[in-house]
PLY file of the C-alpha trace (Angstrom):
ply
format ascii 1.0
element vertex 210
property float x
property float y
property float z
element edge 209
property int vertex1
property int vertex2
end_header
0.02 0.01 0.15
2.55 2.49 0.63
4.01 2.01 -2.15
1.87 2.34 -4.61
0.44 5.56 -2.05
3.68 7.29 -2.86
3.75 8.77 -6.23
-0.01 10.26 -5.54
1.20 11.84 -1.82
4.06 13.65 -3.25
1.93 15.84 -6.16
-0.41 16.44 -3.14
2.24 17.90 -0.99
3.99 19.44 -3.85
0.18 21.57 -4.49
0.13 22.34 -0.99
3.16 24.05 -0.73
2.51 26.03 -4.23
-0.49 26.84 -2.79
0.97 28.49 0.63
3.57 30.16 -1.18
1.44 31.88 -3.76
-0.99 33.22 -0.84
2.25 34.07 1.19
3.30 36.03 -1.66
0.21 37.54 -2.25
-0.33 38.65 1.27
3.22 40.04 1.70
2.91 42.43 -1.31
-0.44 43.55 -0.07
0.74 44.25 3.17
3.29 45.93 2.12
1.29 48.13 -0.23
-1.29 48.45 2.09
0.87 49.18 5.13
2.92 51.78 3.20
-0.22 53.88 2.27
-1.42 53.99 5.70
2.04 54.63 7.24
4.08 56.82 4.68
3.64 60.68 4.28
4.81 60.57 0.92
2.45 58.06 -0.70
4.16 57.62 -3.89
7.62 57.58 -2.77
7.25 54.82 -0.33
5.34 52.91 -2.36
7.86 53.05 -5.02
10.69 51.96 -2.50
9.02 49.49 -0.20
8.09 47.66 -3.56
11.29 47.29 -4.81
12.66 46.45 -1.59
9.94 43.60 -1.26
11.38 42.43 -4.73
15.12 42.72 -3.80
14.20 40.41 -0.62
12.54 37.67 -2.79
15.46 37.95 -4.77
18.24 37.72 -2.70
16.11 34.78 -1.03
16.08 33.06 -4.10
19.83 33.41 -4.63
21.02 31.86 -1.47
18.53 28.66 -2.12
20.21 28.71 -5.79
23.83 28.21 -4.19
22.74 24.76 -2.68
20.63 23.44 -5.70
21.00 20.11 -7.85
19.54 19.32 -11.13
16.35 17.94 -9.05
16.03 20.95 -7.55
16.19 23.11 -10.74
13.49 20.56 -11.96
11.69 21.20 -9.40
11.47 17.63 -7.92
11.92 19.01 -4.23
10.65 20.94 -1.92
13.87 23.09 -1.91
13.33 24.27 -5.96
9.86 24.79 -5.31
10.72 27.68 -2.60
13.22 28.92 -4.62
11.25 29.36 -7.80
8.49 30.92 -6.04
10.56 33.34 -4.72
12.25 34.24 -8.20
8.83 34.72 -9.51
7.63 36.72 -6.52
10.66 38.95 -6.96
10.02 39.76 -10.72
6.15 40.01 -10.15
6.80 42.35 -7.41
9.70 44.26 -9.37
6.91 44.84 -11.89
4.84 46.22 -9.51
7.57 48.60 -8.54
7.73 49.60 -12.29
4.13 50.40 -12.46
4.82 52.39 -9.08
7.28 54.45 -10.57
5.77 55.06 -14.12
2.37 55.70 -12.51
3.71 58.75 -10.05
6.97 59.97 -11.47
6.74 59.20 -15.02
3.33 59.57 -16.29
3.11 56.22 -17.82
6.20 58.93 -20.65
9.12 56.60 -21.66
10.53 60.25 -22.46
10.18 61.16 -19.20
11.72 58.07 -17.62
14.56 58.35 -20.14
15.28 62.24 -19.18
15.40 61.14 -15.36
17.79 58.57 -16.44
19.61 60.97 -17.95
19.67 63.49 -15.04
20.24 60.67 -12.31
23.37 58.78 -14.24
24.47 61.25 -17.06
23.24 58.35 -20.06
19.34 58.42 -21.07
19.86 55.02 -22.45
20.66 53.52 -19.22
16.88 52.96 -19.10
16.77 50.60 -21.93
18.85 48.50 -19.80
16.16 48.57 -16.68
13.50 47.35 -19.71
16.23 44.39 -20.58
16.64 43.41 -17.11
12.85 43.28 -16.34
12.29 41.46 -19.68
14.99 38.55 -19.21
13.86 38.01 -15.52
10.82 38.01 -16.62
11.36 35.61 -19.38
13.69 33.32 -17.01
10.74 32.94 -14.25
8.04 31.94 -17.45
10.95 29.04 -18.55
10.97 27.86 -15.12
7.75 27.31 -14.64
6.85 25.90 -18.26
9.71 23.73 -18.69
11.38 22.57 -15.65
13.38 20.34 -17.00
14.69 22.27 -19.83
15.58 24.51 -17.21
17.38 22.16 -15.20
19.89 20.93 -18.36
20.27 24.05 -19.99
23.76 25.05 -19.92
25.54 26.49 -16.86
26.49 29.86 -18.98
23.12 31.08 -19.73
22.07 31.52 -15.67
25.93 32.70 -14.95
25.31 35.45 -17.22
21.46 36.55 -16.40
22.94 36.71 -13.20
26.04 38.28 -13.28
24.01 41.25 -15.39
21.42 41.26 -12.31
24.04 41.31 -9.72
25.79 44.17 -11.66
22.43 46.26 -11.62
21.26 45.70 -8.46
24.55 46.80 -6.94
24.03 49.92 -8.63
20.75 50.46 -8.13
21.30 49.40 -3.87
24.92 50.87 -3.49
26.10 52.87 -6.30
22.80 55.34 -6.97
21.53 55.05 -3.46
22.14 56.14 0.36
21.06 55.55 4.08
19.56 51.99 4.77
19.27 50.64 1.39
22.71 51.21 0.50
23.93 49.68 4.05
21.73 46.52 2.85
22.96 46.45 -0.22
26.82 46.16 1.28
25.63 43.61 3.67
23.77 41.86 0.39
27.02 41.98 -1.39
29.23 40.95 1.19
27.04 37.95 2.03
26.31 36.37 -1.27
30.27 36.03 -2.07
30.22 34.41 1.60
27.62 31.87 1.20
29.05 31.01 -2.46
32.21 30.01 -1.16
30.88 27.85 1.71
28.38 26.49 -0.97
30.85 25.19 -3.31
30.42 21.52 -3.38
30.51 18.82 -6.35
26.40 18.76 -5.57
26.63 21.86 -7.22
26.44 21.35 -11.04
24.32 24.32 -11.25
25.64 26.77 -8.93
24.85 30.38 -10.66
0 1
1 2
2 3
3 4
4 5
5 6
6 7
7 8
8 9
9 10
10 11
11 12
12 13
13 14
14 15
15 16
16 17
17 18
18 19
19 20
20 21
21 22
22 23
23 24
24 25
25 26
26 27
27 28
28 29
29 30
30 31
31 32
32 33
33 34
34 35
35 36
36 37
37 38
38 39
39 40
40 41
41 42
42 43
43 44
44 45
45 46
46 47
47 48
48 49
49 50
50 51
51 52
52 53
53 54
54 55
55 56
56 57
57 58
58 59
59 60
60 61
61 62
62 63
63 64
64 65
65 66
66 67
67 68
68 69
69 70
70 71
71 72
72 73
73 74
74 75
75 76
76 77
77 78
78 79
79 80
80 81
81 82
82 83
83 84
84 85
85 86
86 87
87 88
88 89
89 90
90 91
91 92
92 93
93 94
94 95
95 96
96 97
97 98
98 99
99 100
100 101
101 102
102 103
103 104
104 105
105 106
106 107
107 108
108 109
109 110
110 111
111 112
112 113
113 114
114 115
115 116
116 117
117 118
118 119
119 120
120 121
121 122
122 123
123 124
124 125
125 126
126 127
127 128
128 129
129 130
130 131
131 132
132 133
133 134
134 135
135 136
136 137
137 138
138 139
139 140
140 141
141 142
142 143
143 144
144 145
145 146
146 147
147 148
148 149
149 150
150 151
151 152
152 153
153 154
154 155
155 156
156 157
157 158
158 159
159 160
160 161
161 162
162 163
163 164
164 165
165 166
166 167
167 168
168 169
169 170
170 171
171 172
172 173
173 174
174 175
175 176
176 177
177 178
178 179
179 180
180 181
181 182
182 183
183 184
184 185
185 186
186 187
187 188
188 189
189 190
190 191
191 192
192 193
193 194
194 195
195 196
196 197
197 198
198 199
199 200
200 201
201 202
202 203
203 204
204 205
205 206
206 207
207 208
208 209
């Protein structure tokens, strides 16, 4: 009986985990938006900042888990893989909400205004296209992980490494170079913790380490 029951129990447990992670992410996002509106004096600025902070928290959680993952994890045959994929997904979902807040409150849904704002902040207006590419690549990557987890697990390692190096470059600039105060210090802590965690996780089992 146990041998026959095992294959049917795993999908049930997997479905419950997916449901909990989906609900948990939605609650976290809703709470962030709701509490920000209630507590902030400058709602537009706070919503834009707090959504990107939540996105980065999901992103960091996913990265730390990815460093420990094996092929079965990437193929979503394990609990670790499930949780990591949801963290990765919620990271990009919340980042899209952050972009919506920024374009709604600060750019009036105008690409030209976003271009000019980027030019004033960095000296290169074309940098806004880097942000667009960052968003599209992250969204595409998360979508592929859901649509074809087995292919995702077996894809060439350089694809994942290139993506993560690019994303880390963008995140470093966004948190450390162009920010100040709490966000900058959080970025410093993150970029100290990530290489330390990567060094600790360097074992033969990490075929897809990023």
